[in-house]
PDB file of N, CA, C and O in Angstrom:
ATOM      1  N   GLY A   1     102.342 207.119 129.942  1.00  0.00           N
ATOM      2  CA  GLY A   1     103.037 206.623 128.786  1.00  0.00           C
ATOM      3  C   GLY A   1     102.166 206.720 127.550  1.00  0.00           C
ATOM      4  O   GLY A   1     100.963 206.969 127.633  1.00  0.00           O
ATOM      5  N   ALA A   2     102.778 206.524 126.431  1.00  0.00           N
ATOM      6  CA  ALA A   2     102.069 206.580 125.156  1.00  0.00           C
ATOM      7  C   ALA A   2     102.662 205.557 124.203  1.00  0.00           C
ATOM      8  O   ALA A   2     103.862 205.282 124.234  1.00  0.00           O
ATOM      9  N   ARG A   3     101.814 205.002 123.362  1.00  0.00           N
ATOM     10  CA  ARG A   3     102.293 204.116 122.300  1.00  0.00           C
ATOM     11  C   ARG A   3     103.012 204.959 121.252  1.00  0.00           C
ATOM     12  O   ARG A   3     102.648 206.113 121.027  1.00  0.00           O
ATOM     13  N   PRO A   4     104.027 204.392 120.615  1.00  0.00           N
ATOM     14  CA  PRO A   4     104.751 205.168 119.601  1.00  0.00           C
ATOM     15  C   PRO A   4     103.837 205.824 118.566  1.00  0.00           C
ATOM     16  O   PRO A   4     104.090 206.952 118.142  1.00  0.00           O
ATOM     17  N   ALA A   5     102.792 205.134 118.163  1.00  0.00           N
ATOM     18  CA  ALA A   5     101.880 205.693 117.158  1.00  0.00           C
ATOM     19  C   ALA A   5     101.110 206.903 117.671  1.00  0.00           C
ATOM     20  O   ALA A   5     100.596 207.694 116.880  1.00  0.00           O
ATOM     21  N   ASP A   6     101.027 207.050 118.988  1.00  0.00           N
ATOM     22  CA  ASP A   6     100.260 208.149 119.585  1.00  0.00           C
ATOM     23  C   ASP A   6     101.117 209.345 119.995  1.00  0.00           C
ATOM     24  O   ASP A   6     100.584 210.371 120.416  1.00  0.00           O
ATOM     25  N   VAL A   7     102.427 209.223 119.878  1.00  0.00           N
ATOM     26  CA  VAL A   7     103.322 210.258 120.404  1.00  0.00           C
ATOM     27  C   VAL A   7     103.151 211.595 119.692  1.00  0.00           C
ATOM     28  O   VAL A   7     103.124 212.635 120.350  1.00  0.00           O
ATOM     29  N   ALA A   8     103.037 211.598 118.389  1.00  0.00           N
ATOM     30  CA  ALA A   8     102.923 212.873 117.659  1.00  0.00           C
ATOM     31  C   ALA A   8     101.697 213.656 118.112  1.00  0.00           C
ATOM     32  O   ALA A   8     101.785 214.860 118.356  1.00  0.00           O
ATOM     33  N   ALA A   9     100.564 212.986 118.224  1.00  0.00           N
ATOM     34  CA  ALA A   9      99.340 213.671 118.662  1.00  0.00           C
ATOM     35  C   ALA A   9      99.467 214.144 120.102  1.00  0.00           C
ATOM     36  O   ALA A   9      99.013 215.237 120.440  1.00  0.00           O
ATOM     37  N   LEU A  10     100.079 213.329 120.949  1.00  0.00           N
ATOM     38  CA  LEU A  10     100.281 213.730 122.342  1.00  0.00           C
ATOM     39  C   LEU A  10     101.213 214.938 122.421  1.00  0.00           C
ATOM     40  O   LEU A  10     100.951 215.875 123.175  1.00  0.00           O
ATOM     41  N   ALA A  11     102.285 214.920 121.653  1.00  0.00           N
ATOM     42  CA  ALA A  11     103.214 216.058 121.634  1.00  0.00           C
ATOM     43  C   ALA A  11     102.505 217.329 121.180  1.00  0.00           C
ATOM     44  O   ALA A  11     102.713 218.397 121.756  1.00  0.00           O
ATOM     45  N   ASP A  12     101.675 217.219 120.156  1.00  0.00           N
ATOM     46  CA  ASP A  12     100.920 218.381 119.680  1.00  0.00           C
ATOM     47  C   ASP A  12      99.989 218.910 120.767  1.00  0.00           C
ATOM     48  O   ASP A  12      99.876 220.120 120.963  1.00  0.00           O
ATOM     49  N   ALA A  13      99.321 217.991 121.475  1.00  0.00           N
ATOM     50  CA  ALA A  13      98.391 218.400 122.536  1.00  0.00           C
ATOM     51  C   ALA A  13      99.132 219.086 123.681  1.00  0.00           C
ATOM     52  O   ALA A  13      98.661 220.092 124.212  1.00  0.00           O
ATOM     53  N   ILE A  14     100.284 218.547 124.060  1.00  0.00           N
ATOM     54  CA  ILE A  14     101.078 219.162 125.131  1.00  0.00           C
ATOM     55  C   ILE A  14     101.538 220.554 124.702  1.00  0.00           C
ATOM     56  O   ILE A  14     101.409 221.518 125.456  1.00  0.00           O
ATOM     57  N   ALA A  15     102.068 220.647 123.498  1.00  0.00           N
ATOM     58  CA  ALA A  15     102.582 221.932 123.006  1.00  0.00           C
ATOM     59  C   ALA A  15     101.481 222.983 122.887  1.00  0.00           C
ATOM     60  O   ALA A  15     101.760 224.179 122.980  1.00  0.00           O
ATOM     61  N   ALA A  16     100.248 222.558 122.684  1.00  0.00           N
ATOM     62  CA  ALA A  16      99.133 223.496 122.529  1.00  0.00           C
ATOM     63  C   ALA A  16      98.625 224.045 123.856  1.00  0.00           C
ATOM     64  O   ALA A  16      97.899 225.039 123.874  1.00  0.00           O
ATOM     65  N   GLU A  17      98.990 223.420 124.952  1.00  0.00           N
ATOM     66  CA  GLU A  17      98.519 223.874 126.267  1.00  0.00           C
ATOM     67  C   GLU A  17      99.339 225.066 126.736  1.00  0.00           C
ATOM     68  O   GLU A  17     100.568 224.996 126.746  1.00  0.00           O
ATOM     69  N   PRO A  18      98.689 226.159 127.125  1.00  0.00           N
ATOM     70  CA  PRO A  18      99.422 227.370 127.496  1.00  0.00           C
ATOM     71  C   PRO A  18     100.344 227.205 128.705  1.00  0.00           C
ATOM     72  O   PRO A  18     101.361 227.893 128.787  1.00  0.00           O
ATOM     73  N   GLY A  19     100.027 226.335 129.621  1.00  0.00           N
ATOM     74  CA  GLY A  19     100.853 226.202 130.822  1.00  0.00           C
ATOM     75  C   GLY A  19     101.908 225.119 130.749  1.00  0.00           C
ATOM     76  O   GLY A  19     102.606 224.880 131.734  1.00  0.00           O
ATOM     77  N   LEU A  20     102.045 224.453 129.606  1.00  0.00           N
ATOM     78  CA  LEU A  20     102.994 223.348 129.476  1.00  0.00           C
ATOM     79  C   LEU A  20     104.065 223.664 128.448  1.00  0.00           C
ATOM     80  O   LEU A  20     103.838 224.407 127.494  1.00  0.00           O
ATOM     81  N   ILE A  21     105.237 223.084 128.663  1.00  0.00           N
ATOM     82  CA  ILE A  21     106.335 223.183 127.707  1.00  0.00           C
ATOM     83  C   ILE A  21     106.752 221.765 127.350  1.00  0.00           C
ATOM     84  O   ILE A  21     107.075 220.972 128.234  1.00  0.00           O
ATOM     85  N   LEU A  22     106.748 221.442 126.075  1.00  0.00           N
ATOM     86  CA  LEU A  22     107.184 220.130 125.616  1.00  0.00           C
ATOM     87  C   LEU A  22     108.702 220.128 125.560  1.00  0.00           C
ATOM     88  O   LEU A  22     109.299 220.752 124.683  1.00  0.00           O
ATOM     89  N   GLY A  23     109.326 219.422 126.500  1.00  0.00           N
ATOM     90  CA  GLY A  23     110.781 219.409 126.571  1.00  0.00           C
ATOM     91  C   GLY A  23     111.428 218.305 125.770  1.00  0.00           C
ATOM     92  O   GLY A  23     112.579 218.431 125.353  1.00  0.00           O
ATOM     93  N   GLY A  24     110.698 217.214 125.549  1.00  0.00           N
ATOM     94  CA  GLY A  24     111.266 216.090 124.822  1.00  0.00           C
ATOM     95  C   GLY A  24     110.523 214.815 125.139  1.00  0.00           C
ATOM     96  O   GLY A  24     109.335 214.832 125.462  1.00  0.00           O
ATOM     97  N   VAL A  25     111.243 213.698 125.043  1.00  0.00           N
ATOM     98  CA  VAL A  25     110.645 212.383 125.258  1.00  0.00           C
ATOM     99  C   VAL A  25     111.435 211.607 126.306  1.00  0.00           C
ATOM    100  O   VAL A  25     112.599 211.905 126.576  1.00  0.00           O
ATOM    101  N   MET A  26     110.783 210.609 126.889  1.00  0.00           N
ATOM    102  CA  MET A  26     111.414 209.777 127.910  1.00  0.00           C
ATOM    103  C   MET A  26     110.882 208.366 127.779  1.00  0.00           C
ATOM    104  O   MET A  26     109.704 208.166 127.484  1.00  0.00           O
ATOM    105  N   ALA A  27     111.744 207.386 127.998  1.00  0.00           N
ATOM    106  CA  ALA A  27     111.309 205.989 128.005  1.00  0.00           C
ATOM    107  C   ALA A  27     112.272 205.167 128.842  1.00  0.00           C
ATOM    108  O   ALA A  27     113.416 205.553 129.085  1.00  0.00           O
ATOM    109  N   VAL A  28     111.768 204.023 129.272  1.00  0.00           N
ATOM    110  CA  VAL A  28     112.564 203.023 129.977  1.00  0.00           C
ATOM    111  C   VAL A  28     112.572 201.786 129.093  1.00  0.00           C
ATOM    112  O   VAL A  28     111.531 201.388 128.571  1.00  0.00           O
ATOM    113  N   ALA A  29     113.731 201.179 128.922  1.00  0.00           N
ATOM    114  CA  ALA A  29     113.821 199.969 128.103  1.00  0.00           C
ATOM    115  C   ALA A  29     113.027 198.842 128.754  1.00  0.00           C
ATOM    116  O   ALA A  29     112.977 198.750 129.981  1.00  0.00           O
ATOM    117  N   PRO A  30     112.412 197.990 127.954  1.00  0.00           N
ATOM    118  CA  PRO A  30     111.638 196.880 128.523  1.00  0.00           C
ATOM    119  C   PRO A  30     112.550 195.876 129.225  1.00  0.00           C
ATOM    120  O   PRO A  30     113.679 195.636 128.795  1.00  0.00           O
ATOM    121  N   LEU A  31     112.047 195.303 130.296  1.00  0.00           N
ATOM    122  CA  LEU A  31     112.799 194.277 131.016  1.00  0.00           C
ATOM    123  C   LEU A  31     112.960 193.044 130.138  1.00  0.00           C
ATOM    124  O   LEU A  31     112.034 192.648 129.429  1.00  0.00           O
ATOM    125  N   GLY A  32     114.131 192.447 130.191  1.00  0.00           N
ATOM    126  CA  GLY A  32     114.365 191.199 129.487  1.00  0.00           C
ATOM    127  C   GLY A  32     114.598 191.330 127.996  1.00  0.00           C
ATOM    128  O   GLY A  32     114.692 190.318 127.301  1.00  0.00           O
ATOM    129  N   ALA A  33     114.693 192.535 127.490  1.00  0.00           N
ATOM    130  CA  ALA A  33     114.948 192.751 126.062  1.00  0.00           C
ATOM    131  C   ALA A  33     116.194 193.616 125.920  1.00  0.00           C
ATOM    132  O   ALA A  33     116.505 194.403 126.814  1.00  0.00           O
ATOM    133  N   PRO A  34     116.908 193.478 124.810  1.00  0.00           N
ATOM    134  CA  PRO A  34     118.089 194.317 124.611  1.00  0.00           C
ATOM    135  C   PRO A  34     117.702 195.803 124.598  1.00  0.00           C
ATOM    136  O   PRO A  34     116.846 196.202 123.809  1.00  0.00           O
ATOM    137  N   PRO A  35     118.311 196.619 125.449  1.00  0.00           N
ATOM    138  CA  PRO A  35     117.910 198.022 125.539  1.00  0.00           C
ATOM    139  C   PRO A  35     118.266 198.854 124.309  1.00  0.00           C
ATOM    140  O   PRO A  35     117.570 199.824 124.008  1.00  0.00           O
ATOM    141  N   ARG A  36     119.311 198.505 123.608  1.00  0.00           N
ATOM    142  CA  ARG A  36     119.767 199.342 122.491  1.00  0.00           C
ATOM    143  C   ARG A  36     118.677 199.516 121.438  1.00  0.00           C
ATOM    144  O   ARG A  36     118.500 200.610 120.901  1.00  0.00           O
ATOM    145  N   ALA A  37     117.946 198.443 121.142  1.00  0.00           N
ATOM    146  CA  ALA A  37     116.876 198.537 120.140  1.00  0.00           C
ATOM    147  C   ALA A  37     115.785 199.500 120.598  1.00  0.00           C
ATOM    148  O   ALA A  37     115.278 200.295 119.807  1.00  0.00           O
ATOM    149  N   ALA A  38     115.427 199.425 121.872  1.00  0.00           N
ATOM    150  CA  ALA A  38     114.393 200.323 122.408  1.00  0.00           C
ATOM    151  C   ALA A  38     114.866 201.769 122.369  1.00  0.00           C
ATOM    152  O   ALA A  38     114.094 202.669 122.040  1.00  0.00           O
ATOM    153  N   PHE A  39     116.133 201.995 122.703  1.00  0.00           N
ATOM    154  CA  PHE A  39     116.657 203.357 122.694  1.00  0.00           C
ATOM    155  C   PHE A  39     116.764 203.894 121.266  1.00  0.00           C
ATOM    156  O   PHE A  39     116.569 205.088 121.036  1.00  0.00           O
ATOM    157  N   GLY A  40     117.072 203.022 120.316  1.00  0.00           N
ATOM    158  CA  GLY A  40     117.092 203.442 118.917  1.00  0.00           C
ATOM    159  C   GLY A  40     115.710 203.867 118.443  1.00  0.00           C
ATOM    160  O   GLY A  40     115.559 204.855 117.726  1.00  0.00           O
ATOM    161  N   LYS A  41     114.709 203.104 118.857  1.00  0.00           N
ATOM    162  CA  LYS A  41     113.325 203.458 118.508  1.00  0.00           C
ATOM    163  C   LYS A  41     112.951 204.796 119.133  1.00  0.00           C
ATOM    164  O   LYS A  41     112.311 205.625 118.487  1.00  0.00           O
ATOM    165  N   LEU A  42     113.348 205.012 120.396  1.00  0.00           N
ATOM    166  CA  LEU A  42     113.067 206.282 121.061  1.00  0.00           C
ATOM    167  C   LEU A  42     113.759 207.436 120.347  1.00  0.00           C
ATOM    168  O   LEU A  42     113.181 208.513 120.206  1.00  0.00           O
ATOM    169  N   ARG A  43     114.995 207.219 119.894  1.00  0.00           N
ATOM    170  CA  ARG A  43     115.711 208.271 119.164  1.00  0.00           C
ATOM    171  C   ARG A  43     114.949 208.666 117.899  1.00  0.00           C
ATOM    172  O   ARG A  43     114.818 209.851 117.593  1.00  0.00           O
ATOM    173  N   ARG A  44     114.450 207.672 117.170  1.00  0.00           N
ATOM    174  CA  ARG A  44     113.694 207.970 115.950  1.00  0.00           C
ATOM    175  C   ARG A  44     112.395 208.716 116.276  1.00  0.00           C
ATOM    176  O   ARG A  44     112.003 209.634 115.555  1.00  0.00           O
ATOM    177  N   ILE A  45     111.739 208.320 117.356  1.00  0.00           N
ATOM    178  CA  ILE A  45     110.530 209.027 117.788  1.00  0.00           C
ATOM    179  C   ILE A  45     110.875 210.465 118.163  1.00  0.00           C
ATOM    180  O   ILE A  45     110.162 211.398 117.796  1.00  0.00           O
ATOM    181  N   ALA A  46     111.979 210.637 118.900  1.00  0.00           N
ATOM    182  CA  ALA A  46     112.399 211.980 119.313  1.00  0.00           C
ATOM    183  C   ALA A  46     112.692 212.858 118.103  1.00  0.00           C
ATOM    184  O   ALA A  46     112.342 214.039 118.092  1.00  0.00           O
ATOM    185  N   GLU A  47     113.329 212.291 117.089  1.00  0.00           N
ATOM    186  CA  GLU A  47     113.618 213.062 115.875  1.00  0.00           C
ATOM    187  C   GLU A  47     112.329 213.500 115.189  1.00  0.00           C
ATOM    188  O   GLU A  47     112.238 214.614 114.673  1.00  0.00           O
ATOM    189  N   SER A  48     111.344 212.623 115.187  1.00  0.00           N
ATOM    190  CA  SER A  48     110.052 212.960 114.590  1.00  0.00           C
ATOM    191  C   SER A  48     109.357 214.070 115.380  1.00  0.00           C
ATOM    192  O   SER A  48     108.819 215.013 114.801  1.00  0.00           O
ATOM    193  N   VAL A  49     109.378 213.945 116.701  1.00  0.00           N
ATOM    194  CA  VAL A  49     108.781 214.984 117.550  1.00  0.00           C
ATOM    195  C   VAL A  49     109.502 216.307 117.328  1.00  0.00           C
ATOM    196  O   VAL A  49     108.866 217.354 117.204  1.00  0.00           O
ATOM    197  N   ARG A  50     110.815 216.258 117.278  1.00  0.00           N
ATOM    198  CA  ARG A  50     111.614 217.473 117.116  1.00  0.00           C
ATOM    199  C   ARG A  50     111.362 218.152 115.770  1.00  0.00           C
ATOM    200  O   ARG A  50     111.481 219.373 115.666  1.00  0.00           O
ATOM    201  N   SER A  51     111.019 217.386 114.751  1.00  0.00           N
ATOM    202  CA  SER A  51     110.743 218.009 113.450  1.00  0.00           C
ATOM    203  C   SER A  51     109.505 218.906 113.524  1.00  0.00           C
ATOM    204  O   SER A  51     109.417 219.904 112.808  1.00  0.00           O
ATOM    205  N   ALA A  52     108.558 218.554 114.381  1.00  0.00           N
ATOM    206  CA  ALA A  52     107.357 219.380 114.557  1.00  0.00           C
ATOM    207  C   ALA A  52     107.497 220.374 115.704  1.00  0.00           C
ATOM    208  O   ALA A  52     106.830 221.408 115.725  1.00  0.00           O
ATOM    209  N   HIS A  53     108.364 220.054 116.653  1.00  0.00           N
ATOM    210  CA  HIS A  53     108.537 220.875 117.861  1.00  0.00           C
ATOM    211  C   HIS A  53     110.046 221.033 118.121  1.00  0.00           C
ATOM    212  O   HIS A  53     110.605 220.307 118.943  1.00  0.00           O
ATOM    213  N   PRO A  54     110.698 221.959 117.438  1.00  0.00           N
ATOM    214  CA  PRO A  54     112.157 222.074 117.487  1.00  0.00           C
ATOM    215  C   PRO A  54     112.759 222.279 118.876  1.00  0.00           C
ATOM    216  O   PRO A  54     113.946 222.018 119.073  1.00  0.00           O
ATOM    217  N   ARG A  55     111.968 222.738 119.834  1.00  0.00           N
ATOM    218  CA  ARG A  55     112.508 222.961 121.182  1.00  0.00           C
ATOM    219  C   ARG A  55     112.424 221.713 122.056  1.00  0.00           C
ATOM    220  O   ARG A  55     112.857 221.745 123.208  1.00  0.00           O
ATOM    221  N   ALA A  56     111.882 220.625 121.542  1.00  0.00           N
ATOM    222  CA  ALA A  56     111.784 219.366 122.291  1.00  0.00           C
ATOM    223  C   ALA A  56     113.100 218.605 122.128  1.00  0.00           C
ATOM    224  O   ALA A  56     113.191 217.655 121.351  1.00  0.00           O
ATOM    225  N   LEU A  57     114.110 219.037 122.870  1.00  0.00           N
ATOM    226  CA  LEU A  57     115.474 218.542 122.682  1.00  0.00           C
ATOM    227  C   LEU A  57     115.852 217.363 123.575  1.00  0.00           C
ATOM    228  O   LEU A  57     116.843 216.685 123.306  1.00  0.00           O
ATOM    229  N   VAL A  58     115.091 217.111 124.619  1.00  0.00           N
ATOM    230  CA  VAL A  58     115.471 216.096 125.606  1.00  0.00           C
ATOM    231  C   VAL A  58     115.108 214.692 125.131  1.00  0.00           C
ATOM    232  O   VAL A  58     114.002 214.443 124.650  1.00  0.00           O
ATOM    233  N   ILE A  59     116.068 213.787 125.279  1.00  0.00           N
ATOM    234  CA  ILE A  59     115.814 212.350 125.162  1.00  0.00           C
ATOM    235  C   ILE A  59     116.277 211.749 126.481  1.00  0.00           C
ATOM    236  O   ILE A  59     117.475 211.585 126.713  1.00  0.00           O
ATOM    237  N   SER A  60     115.328 211.425 127.336  1.00  0.00           N
ATOM    238  CA  SER A  60     115.637 210.845 128.641  1.00  0.00           C
ATOM    239  C   SER A  60     115.477 209.338 128.530  1.00  0.00           C
ATOM    240  O   SER A  60     114.367 208.826 128.381  1.00  0.00           O
ATOM    241  N   ALA A  61     116.595 208.639 128.606  1.00  0.00           N
ATOM    242  CA  ALA A  61     116.579 207.182 128.455  1.00  0.00           C
ATOM    243  C   ALA A  61     117.806 206.617 129.140  1.00  0.00           C
ATOM    244  O   ALA A  61     118.850 207.266 129.204  1.00  0.00           O
ATOM    245  N   GLY A  62     117.679 205.432 129.639  1.00  0.00           N
ATOM    246  CA  GLY A  62     118.822 204.764 130.229  1.00  0.00           C
ATOM    247  C   GLY A  62     118.910 204.965 131.722  1.00  0.00           C
ATOM    248  O   GLY A  62     118.600 206.025 132.266  1.00  0.00           O
ATOM    249  N   MET A  63     119.346 203.900 132.355  1.00  0.00           N
ATOM    250  CA  MET A  63     119.579 203.914 133.793  1.00  0.00           C
ATOM    251  C   MET A  63     120.974 203.365 134.035  1.00  0.00           C
ATOM    252  O   MET A  63     121.723 203.140 133.084  1.00  0.00           O
ATOM    253  N   SER A  64     121.327 203.150 135.271  1.00  0.00           N
ATOM    254  CA  SER A  64     122.688 202.744 135.610  1.00  0.00           C
ATOM    255  C   SER A  64     123.165 201.537 134.805  1.00  0.00           C
ATOM    256  O   SER A  64     124.325 201.493 134.394  1.00  0.00           O
ATOM    257  N   GLY A  65     122.293 200.565 134.574  1.00  0.00           N
ATOM    258  CA  GLY A  65     122.702 199.336 133.918  1.00  0.00           C
ATOM    259  C   GLY A  65     122.795 199.402 132.406  1.00  0.00           C
ATOM    260  O   GLY A  65     123.369 198.504 131.789  1.00  0.00           O
ATOM    261  N   ASP A  66     122.246 200.440 131.794  1.00  0.00           N
ATOM    262  CA  ASP A  66     122.248 200.490 130.330  1.00  0.00           C
ATOM    263  C   ASP A  66     122.552 201.885 129.789  1.00  0.00           C
ATOM    264  O   ASP A  66     122.180 202.213 128.662  1.00  0.00           O
ATOM    265  N   LEU A  67     123.217 202.690 130.583  1.00  0.00           N
ATOM    266  CA  LEU A  67     123.447 204.072 130.162  1.00  0.00           C
ATOM    267  C   LEU A  67     124.330 204.182 128.931  1.00  0.00           C
ATOM    268  O   LEU A  67     124.161 205.113 128.144  1.00  0.00           O
ATOM    269  N   GLU A  68     125.277 203.251 128.739  1.00  0.00           N
ATOM    270  CA  GLU A  68     126.131 203.325 127.552  1.00  0.00           C
ATOM    271  C   GLU A  68     125.310 203.183 126.275  1.00  0.00           C
ATOM    272  O   GLU A  68     125.513 203.925 125.314  1.00  0.00           O
ATOM    273  N   GLU A  69     124.375 202.219 126.272  1.00  0.00           N
ATOM    274  CA  GLU A  69     123.530 202.020 125.104  1.00  0.00           C
ATOM    275  C   GLU A  69     122.639 203.239 124.868  1.00  0.00           C
ATOM    276  O   GLU A  69     122.426 203.652 123.728  1.00  0.00           O
ATOM    277  N   ALA A  70     122.124 203.806 125.950  1.00  0.00           N
ATOM    278  CA  ALA A  70     121.255 204.980 125.828  1.00  0.00           C
ATOM    279  C   ALA A  70     122.019 206.162 125.232  1.00  0.00           C
ATOM    280  O   ALA A  70     121.521 206.839 124.332  1.00  0.00           O
ATOM    281  N   ILE A  71     123.210 206.401 125.730  1.00  0.00           N
ATOM    282  CA  ILE A  71     124.020 207.515 125.223  1.00  0.00           C
ATOM    283  C   ILE A  71     124.382 207.288 123.757  1.00  0.00           C
ATOM    284  O   ILE A  71     124.371 208.225 122.959  1.00  0.00           O
ATOM    285  N   ALA A  72     124.701 206.044 123.407  1.00  0.00           N
ATOM    286  CA  ALA A  72     125.030 205.732 122.015  1.00  0.00           C
ATOM    287  C   ALA A  72     123.858 206.018 121.082  1.00  0.00           C
ATOM    288  O   ALA A  72     124.059 206.300 119.901  1.00  0.00           O
ATOM    289  N   GLU A  73     122.641 205.945 121.605  1.00  0.00           N
ATOM    290  CA  GLU A  73     121.450 206.214 120.795  1.00  0.00           C
ATOM    291  C   GLU A  73     120.929 207.640 120.978  1.00  0.00           C
ATOM    292  O   GLU A  73     119.811 207.945 120.561  1.00  0.00           O
ATOM    293  N   GLY A  74     121.723 208.511 121.594  1.00  0.00           N
ATOM    294  CA  GLY A  74     121.374 209.926 121.623  1.00  0.00           C
ATOM    295  C   GLY A  74     120.753 210.459 122.897  1.00  0.00           C
ATOM    296  O   GLY A  74     120.287 211.598 122.918  1.00  0.00           O
ATOM    297  N   ALA A  75     120.731 209.665 123.962  1.00  0.00           N
ATOM    298  CA  ALA A  75     120.146 210.159 125.213  1.00  0.00           C
ATOM    299  C   ALA A  75     120.872 211.420 125.671  1.00  0.00           C
ATOM    300  O   ALA A  75     122.101 211.488 125.656  1.00  0.00           O
ATOM    301  N   THR A  76     120.094 212.406 126.073  1.00  0.00           N
ATOM    302  CA  THR A  76     120.655 213.639 126.623  1.00  0.00           C
ATOM    303  C   THR A  76     120.572 213.641 128.148  1.00  0.00           C
ATOM    304  O   THR A  76     121.271 214.408 128.811  1.00  0.00           O
ATOM    305  N   HIS A  77     119.723 212.790 128.698  1.00  0.00           N
ATOM    306  CA  HIS A  77     119.544 212.670 130.143  1.00  0.00           C
ATOM    307  C   HIS A  77     119.484 211.183 130.489  1.00  0.00           C
ATOM    308  O   HIS A  77     118.775 210.422 129.832  1.00  0.00           O
ATOM    309  N   VAL A  78     120.226 210.769 131.515  1.00  0.00           N
ATOM    310  CA  VAL A  78     120.185 209.389 132.000  1.00  0.00           C
ATOM    311  C   VAL A  78     119.889 209.401 133.497  1.00  0.00           C
ATOM    312  O   VAL A  78     120.196 210.366 134.198  1.00  0.00           O
ATOM    313  N   ARG A  79     119.293 208.320 133.967  1.00  0.00           N
ATOM    314  CA  ARG A  79     118.935 208.199 135.379  1.00  0.00           C
ATOM    315  C   ARG A  79     119.869 207.166 136.003  1.00  0.00           C
ATOM    316  O   ARG A  79     119.724 205.966 135.771  1.00  0.00           O
ATOM    317  N   ILE A  80     120.822 207.639 136.793  1.00  0.00           N
ATOM    318  CA  ILE A  80     121.880 206.752 137.286  1.00  0.00           C
ATOM    319  C   ILE A  80     121.918 206.675 138.809  1.00  0.00           C
ATOM    320  O   ILE A  80     122.993 206.614 139.406  1.00  0.00           O
ATOM    321  N   GLY A  81     120.752 206.677 139.428  1.00  0.00           N
ATOM    322  CA  GLY A  81     120.679 206.640 140.882  1.00  0.00           C
ATOM    323  C   GLY A  81     121.352 205.431 141.496  1.00  0.00           C
ATOM    324  O   GLY A  81     122.052 205.572 142.499  1.00  0.00           O
ATOM    325  N   THR A  82     121.168 204.244 140.931  1.00  0.00           N
ATOM    326  CA  THR A  82     121.770 203.037 141.497  1.00  0.00           C
ATOM    327  C   THR A  82     123.289 203.123 141.457  1.00  0.00           C
ATOM    328  O   THR A  82     123.952 202.724 142.414  1.00  0.00           O
ATOM    329  N   ALA A  83     123.848 203.634 140.370  1.00  0.00           N
ATOM    330  CA  ALA A  83     125.304 203.760 140.267  1.00  0.00           C
ATOM    331  C   ALA A  83     125.849 204.732 141.309  1.00  0.00           C
ATOM    332  O   ALA A  83     126.956 204.546 141.814  1.00  0.00           O
ATOM    333  N   LEU A  84     125.080 205.759 141.630  1.00  0.00           N
ATOM    334  CA  LEU A  84     125.530 206.762 142.591  1.00  0.00           C
ATOM    335  C   LEU A  84     125.225 206.386 144.035  1.00  0.00           C
ATOM    336  O   LEU A  84     126.048 206.591 144.926  1.00  0.00           O
ATOM    337  N   LEU A  85     124.033 205.831 144.259  1.00  0.00           N
ATOM    338  CA  LEU A  85     123.547 205.623 145.624  1.00  0.00           C
ATOM    339  C   LEU A  85     123.490 204.167 146.052  1.00  0.00           C
ATOM    340  O   LEU A  85     123.229 203.876 147.219  1.00  0.00           O
ATOM    341  N   GLY A  86     123.729 203.250 145.128  1.00  0.00           N
ATOM    342  CA  GLY A  86     123.625 201.832 145.441  1.00  0.00           C
ATOM    343  C   GLY A  86     122.219 201.317 145.204  1.00  0.00           C
ATOM    344  O   GLY A  86     121.294 202.080 144.923  1.00  0.00           O
ATOM    345  N   GLY A  87     122.080 200.003 145.323  1.00  0.00           N
ATOM    346  CA  GLY A  87     120.792 199.365 145.082  1.00  0.00           C
ATOM    347  C   GLY A  87     119.785 199.678 146.174  1.00  0.00           C
ATOM    348  O   GLY A  87     120.139 200.097 147.276  1.00  0.00           O
ATOM    349  N   ARG A  88     118.533 199.465 145.843  1.00  0.00           N
ATOM    350  CA  ARG A  88     117.452 199.686 146.804  1.00  0.00           C
ATOM    351  C   ARG A  88     117.105 198.385 147.498  1.00  0.00           C
ATOM    352  O   ARG A  88     117.248 197.300 146.934  1.00  0.00           O
ATOM    353  N   ARG A  89     116.653 198.513 148.710  1.00  0.00           N
ATOM    354  CA  ARG A  89     116.137 197.337 149.406  1.00  0.00           C
ATOM    355  C   ARG A  89     114.751 197.041 148.863  1.00  0.00           C
ATOM    356  O   ARG A  89     114.016 197.962 148.504  1.00  0.00           O
ATOM    357  N   PRO A  90     114.383 195.766 148.798  1.00  0.00           N
ATOM    358  CA  PRO A  90     113.031 195.439 148.330  1.00  0.00           C
ATOM    359  C   PRO A  90     111.979 196.025 149.262  1.00  0.00           C
ATOM    360  O   PRO A  90     112.158 196.062 150.479  1.00  0.00           O
ATOM    361  N   PHE A  91     110.890 196.476 148.677  1.00  0.00           N
ATOM    362  CA  PHE A  91     109.781 197.008 149.463  1.00  0.00           C
ATOM    363  C   PHE A  91     108.964 195.841 149.987  1.00  0.00           C
ATOM    364  O   PHE A  91     108.502 194.996 149.220  1.00  0.00           O
ATOM    365  N   VAL A  92     108.793 195.803 151.293  1.00  0.00           N
ATOM    366  CA  VAL A  92     108.006 194.739 151.918  1.00  0.00           C
ATOM    367  C   VAL A  92     106.991 195.390 152.831  1.00  0.00           C
ATOM    368  O   VAL A  92     107.334 196.261 153.631  1.00  0.00           O
ATOM    369  N   ARG A  93     105.757 194.977 152.716  1.00  0.00           N
ATOM    370  CA  ARG A  93     104.706 195.516 153.596  1.00  0.00           C
ATOM    371  C   ARG A  93     104.673 194.762 154.873  1.00  0.00           C
ATOM    372  O   ARG A  93     103.858 195.062 155.746  1.00  0.00           O
TER     373      ARG A  93
END
C-alpha cells in the first residue's frame, strides 16, 4: 500500500520499470467508515495518476457490501466474491 501523498512517486517508479505496466490504482475502504468518501478520494487519486500516466485506467475498489458506492465513484473493477460464493468461515488454528 501507499499513502495518498506517495502515490504519484510510486506510480512514476512503477512506470519506469521495464518489466512492469502501471494499470491503475486499487484500494479497500476502511472498516467502520463510510466507504463513499474513501472511494471518492481514490477516484481523485486515480485522476491524478492518469494525468501523468494515461494508460493507468483501472480503479479497483469496492467489494460485495459496498460495490454500489464504488461504482458511483468510478470503480472499473469490483471484488464481489462474497456475493457470488457466500461468506467465508472464520480461520481457526
